[in-house]
C-alpha positions as CSV (number, residue, x, y, z in Angstrom):
1,M,-50.1,-30.3,-5.7
2,T,-49.9,-28.1,-8.7
3,R,-50.2,-24.3,-8.8
4,G,-53.2,-22.7,-10.5
5,H,-53.3,-19.5,-12.5
6,G,-54.2,-17.5,-9.5
7,D,-50.9,-18.5,-7.9
8,E,-48.9,-17.3,-10.9
9,K,-50.6,-13.9,-10.8
10,S,-49.8,-13.7,-7.1
11,D,-46.1,-14.4,-7.8
12,R,-46.1,-11.7,-10.4
13,R,-47.6,-9.2,-8.0
14,V,-44.9,-10.0,-5.5
15,S,-42.1,-9.7,-8.0
16,E,-43.4,-6.3,-9.1
17,S,-44.1,-5.0,-5.6
18,P,-42.8,-1.5,-4.6
19,R,-41.0,-3.1,-1.7
20,L,-38.6,-4.9,-4.1
21,R,-38.1,-1.8,-6.1
22,V,-37.1,0.2,-2.9
23,S,-34.8,-2.6,-2.0
24,Q,-33.0,-2.4,-5.4
25,S,-32.7,1.4,-5.0
26,L,-30.5,0.9,-2.0
27,H,-27.7,-0.1,-4.3
28,L,-27.7,3.3,-6.0
29,P,-24.9,5.7,-4.9
30,V,-26.0,8.1,-2.1
31,P,-24.3,11.5,-2.0
32,L,-21.6,11.8,0.6
33,I,-20.8,15.2,2.1
34,T,-18.1,15.9,4.7
35,L,-17.9,18.9,7.0
36,L,-14.6,20.4,8.4
37,T,-14.8,23.7,10.3
38,D,-13.4,25.6,13.2
39,F,-16.9,26.2,14.6
40,G,-16.8,23.7,17.5
41,T,-20.0,22.1,18.6
42,A,-21.3,24.5,21.3
43,D,-23.1,26.8,18.9
44,Y,-25.8,26.2,16.2
45,F,-23.4,26.7,13.2
46,V,-22.8,23.0,12.3
47,S,-26.4,21.9,12.8
48,A,-27.6,24.8,10.6
49,M,-25.3,23.7,7.8
50,K,-26.5,20.2,8.1
51,G,-30.1,21.4,8.1
52,V,-29.6,23.3,4.9
53,I,-28.0,20.3,3.1
54,L,-30.7,17.9,4.2
55,S,-33.5,20.3,3.3
56,L,-32.2,20.6,-0.2
57,N,-31.0,17.0,-0.6
58,P,-32.6,14.7,2.0
59,S,-30.8,11.6,0.7
60,S,-27.4,13.0,1.5
61,R,-25.1,11.3,4.0
62,I,-23.1,13.8,6.1
63,V,-19.8,12.9,7.8
64,D,-18.0,15.2,10.3
65,I,-14.3,15.3,9.7
66,T,-13.8,17.7,12.6
67,H,-15.1,20.9,14.0
68,D,-12.2,21.5,16.3
69,I,-9.7,23.1,14.0
70,P,-8.1,26.0,16.0
71,A,-10.0,29.2,15.3
72,H,-8.9,30.9,12.0
73,D,-6.1,28.3,11.5
74,I,-6.3,27.8,7.7
75,E,-3.0,25.8,7.5
76,A,-4.3,23.3,10.2
77,A,-7.5,22.9,8.2
78,A,-5.5,22.4,5.0
79,F,-3.4,19.7,6.6
80,T,-6.4,17.9,8.2
81,L,-8.2,17.9,4.9
82,L,-5.1,16.5,3.1
83,A,-4.8,13.7,5.7
84,A,-8.5,12.8,5.6
85,H,-9.8,13.2,2.1
86,S,-8.1,10.1,0.6
87,S,-10.0,7.8,2.9
88,F,-13.3,8.8,1.2
89,P,-14.7,7.4,-2.0
90,A,-14.6,9.1,-5.4
91,K,-17.1,12.0,-5.9
92,T,-17.2,12.8,-2.2
93,I,-18.1,16.5,-1.6
94,H,-15.9,18.1,1.1
95,V,-17.2,21.4,2.7
96,A,-14.3,23.1,4.5
97,V,-15.0,26.3,6.4
98,V,-12.2,28.1,8.2
99,D,-13.0,31.5,7.0
100,P,-11.6,34.6,8.8
101,G,-12.2,36.6,5.6
102,V,-16.0,35.9,5.5
103,G,-17.9,38.8,4.1
104,S,-14.8,40.4,2.5
105,A,-13.8,40.4,-1.2
106,R,-12.4,36.9,-0.9
107,N,-13.9,34.4,-3.4
108,A,-16.0,31.4,-2.6
109,V,-14.9,28.4,-4.7
110,L,-15.6,24.9,-5.8
111,V,-12.6,22.7,-6.5
112,E,-12.4,19.5,-8.5
113,A,-9.3,17.5,-7.4
114,A,-8.3,13.9,-6.7
115,G,-11.6,12.7,-8.1
116,Q,-13.6,14.6,-5.4
117,F,-15.2,18.0,-4.9
118,F,-14.2,20.7,-2.4
119,V,-16.3,23.7,-1.4
120,G,-15.3,26.6,0.7
121,P,-13.5,30.0,0.8
122,D,-10.6,30.8,-1.6
123,N,-8.0,31.4,1.2
124,G,-5.6,28.5,0.7
125,I,-7.6,25.9,2.6
126,F,-7.5,23.5,-0.4
127,S,-3.8,24.2,-1.3
128,Y,-2.3,21.0,0.1
129,V,-4.9,18.7,-1.5
130,C,-4.4,20.4,-4.8
131,E,-0.6,20.4,-4.6
132,R,-0.6,16.6,-3.9
133,A,-3.3,15.7,-6.5
134,G,-2.3,18.0,-9.3
135,G,-4.6,19.0,-12.1
136,A,-7.1,20.8,-9.9
137,R,-9.8,23.0,-11.4
138,F,-11.2,26.0,-9.4
139,F,-14.6,27.5,-10.0
140,E,-15.6,30.8,-8.4
141,L,-19.1,30.4,-7.0
142,R,-21.1,33.2,-8.6
143,N,-24.5,31.8,-9.4
144,S,-26.7,33.0,-6.5
145,A,-29.6,30.8,-7.7
146,Y,-27.8,28.0,-5.8
147,F,-27.3,30.0,-2.6
148,R,-29.9,30.6,0.1
149,P,-32.2,33.5,-0.7
150,A,-30.7,35.7,2.0
151,V,-27.0,35.4,2.4
152,S,-25.5,36.5,5.8
153,M,-22.2,38.4,5.6
154,T,-21.0,36.3,8.5
155,F,-22.2,32.8,7.8
156,H,-21.3,31.7,4.2
157,G,-21.0,28.1,5.5
158,R,-24.8,27.9,5.9
159,D,-25.8,30.3,3.1
160,I,-23.4,29.5,0.3
161,F,-21.2,26.5,0.9
162,A,-23.9,24.1,2.3
163,P,-26.5,24.8,-0.5
164,V,-23.8,24.5,-3.2
165,A,-22.7,21.1,-1.7
166,A,-26.4,20.0,-1.9
167,A,-26.5,21.1,-5.5
168,I,-23.4,19.2,-6.5
169,A,-24.9,16.1,-4.7
170,S,-28.0,16.6,-6.9
171,G,-25.9,16.4,-10.0
172,I,-25.4,20.1,-10.8
173,M,-22.3,20.6,-12.9
174,P,-19.5,22.9,-11.7
175,K,-19.9,25.2,-14.7
176,K,-23.4,26.0,-13.7
177,L,-22.2,27.3,-10.4
178,G,-19.6,29.8,-11.6
179,R,-16.7,30.5,-13.9
180,E,-13.4,28.7,-13.9
181,I,-10.5,30.6,-12.4
182,Q,-6.7,30.2,-12.8
183,D,-5.3,32.2,-9.8
184,P,-6.6,30.7,-6.6
185,V,-5.0,31.7,-3.2
186,R,-2.2,29.2,-2.2
187,L,-0.4,28.5,1.0
188,A,3.4,28.1,1.0
189,P,4.3,24.9,-0.9
190,L,4.6,21.7,1.0
191,R,8.0,20.8,-0.6
192,P,11.0,21.7,1.6
193,A,13.5,24.2,0.3
194,E,17.2,23.4,-0.3
195,T,19.7,25.8,1.3
196,K,22.8,27.1,-0.4
197,N,25.0,24.7,1.6
198,G,23.0,21.7,0.5
199,K,20.8,21.3,3.6
200,L,17.1,20.8,3.5
201,K,15.0,23.5,5.2
202,A,11.6,22.0,6.2
203,R,9.0,23.2,8.6
204,I,6.4,22.0,11.1
205,I,3.0,22.2,9.4
206,H,0.9,20.8,12.2
207,I,1.0,19.9,15.9
208,D,-1.5,17.2,17.0
209,R,-3.2,16.8,20.3
210,F,-0.4,14.5,21.6
211,G,2.3,17.1,20.9
212,N,3.7,15.3,17.9
213,C,5.1,17.8,15.4
214,I,4.2,16.9,11.8
215,T,6.8,18.3,9.3
216,N,6.5,18.7,5.6
217,L,9.2,16.1,5.0
218,T,8.2,13.0,3.0
219,A,10.1,9.8,2.3
220,Q,11.1,11.3,-1.1
221,D,12.7,14.3,0.7
222,L,14.4,12.4,3.5
223,T,15.2,8.9,2.1
224,A,16.2,5.8,4.0
225,K,19.7,6.1,2.4
226,M,20.0,9.7,3.8
227,I,19.1,8.5,7.2
228,A,21.6,5.5,6.9
229,D,24.3,8.0,5.9
230,G,23.8,10.0,9.1
231,A,21.2,12.6,8.4
232,Y,19.8,14.3,11.4
233,L,17.2,16.9,12.2
234,A,17.9,20.2,13.9
235,V,15.0,22.1,15.6
236,N,15.5,25.1,17.9
237,G,19.1,24.1,18.6
238,T,18.2,20.5,19.4
239,K,19.5,17.7,17.2
240,I,17.3,14.6,16.6
241,R,19.3,11.6,15.4
242,S,16.9,8.8,16.3
243,F,14.3,7.4,13.8
244,R,11.7,4.8,14.9
245,S,9.1,2.6,13.1
246,F,6.5,2.9,15.9
247,F,6.1,4.9,19.1
248,S,7.0,2.3,21.7
249,E,9.9,0.8,19.8
250,Q,12.9,-0.2,22.0
251,G,15.2,2.7,22.6
252,A,12.6,5.5,22.5
253,R,12.7,6.0,26.3
254,G,11.7,8.9,28.5
255,K,12.1,12.3,26.9
256,D,14.2,11.1,24.0
257,L,13.1,12.7,20.8
258,F,12.8,10.7,17.5
259,G,11.5,11.0,14.0
260,I,8.7,8.7,12.8
261,W,6.8,8.4,9.6
262,G,3.2,9.2,10.4
263,S,0.0,7.9,8.8
264,A,-0.4,11.0,6.7
265,G,2.9,10.3,4.9
266,F,5.0,13.0,6.7
267,L,7.9,12.7,9.1
268,E,6.7,13.5,12.7
269,L,8.9,14.6,15.6
270,A,7.8,12.6,18.7
271,A,8.7,11.6,22.2
272,T,7.5,8.5,24.1
273,N,4.4,9.4,26.1
274,R,5.4,13.1,26.1
275,S,4.8,16.2,24.0
276,A,7.6,16.7,21.5
277,A,6.3,20.3,20.9
278,K,6.8,21.1,24.6
279,I,10.2,19.5,24.8
280,L,11.4,21.4,21.7
281,K,9.4,24.6,22.6
282,A,8.3,24.4,19.0
283,K,5.4,26.0,17.2
284,K,3.8,25.5,13.9
285,G,5.9,27.1,11.2
286,Q,9.1,26.3,13.1
287,S,12.1,25.5,10.8
288,V,13.4,21.9,10.7
289,I,16.8,21.5,9.1
290,V,18.0,18.3,7.7
291,A,21.8,18.1,7.9
292,Y,24.7,15.6,8.2
293,A,27.3,15.1,10.9
294,K,30.7,16.3,9.8
295,G,33.1,13.6,8.7
């Protein structure tokens, strides 16, 4: 049986149907926006930010990194953002709001770094990402046309950062949002310092929920050769000489402390099934000295 002309027209109508065009549109990039805050989830703050973003850019996808950063802990937010951002694709927009200075003279900024965008307060929260990535560009957010009409002095996450993120997701260029600046606020550098007697002075930059103490030591600072040559760590008068590849490795028994390279690329101080922070009585900012046994 052969097809008639009516069948050919029918085929054309099917091939040109809106359904197929919608299907093809699914392959276009969809804006991805992450949120990181110290707001928790008991109040309306996070949902309000999401509502603003979706009102302005309904096609956006929103991913929560965390809303459980300790209150006002900018360094914890900086570390978490550093550890998480590289898992996201290029051009992801990260909104990070840990903002004890909200309503003050502190700037609001957009940062281009590591092929992604970062929006939030200029209080050092983006320091670690920018230090690792290099070549970051900072823009002070000044164009109120891209803010909500009424800006609360206590909720810039909803009224400035969320709408700016939606604008970037819509293709607005950074220069339309504000002027480029060269002097953003920075946290203390991640790189450990060298003491006069040749030791390395590092510090604990984060303590996770398991009590593991994340230091600012990388494998470039504390090399495998240094460890093989007898390097050890000194924290609060305790010496840590053991280094492990994974938490349950043979030899890491009971309350024995050891160093382990964590997934964020930093050396962590840990104890099998116990809190290293409690054993060491350590806090964030605690000094960690890298030294060698005499002789």
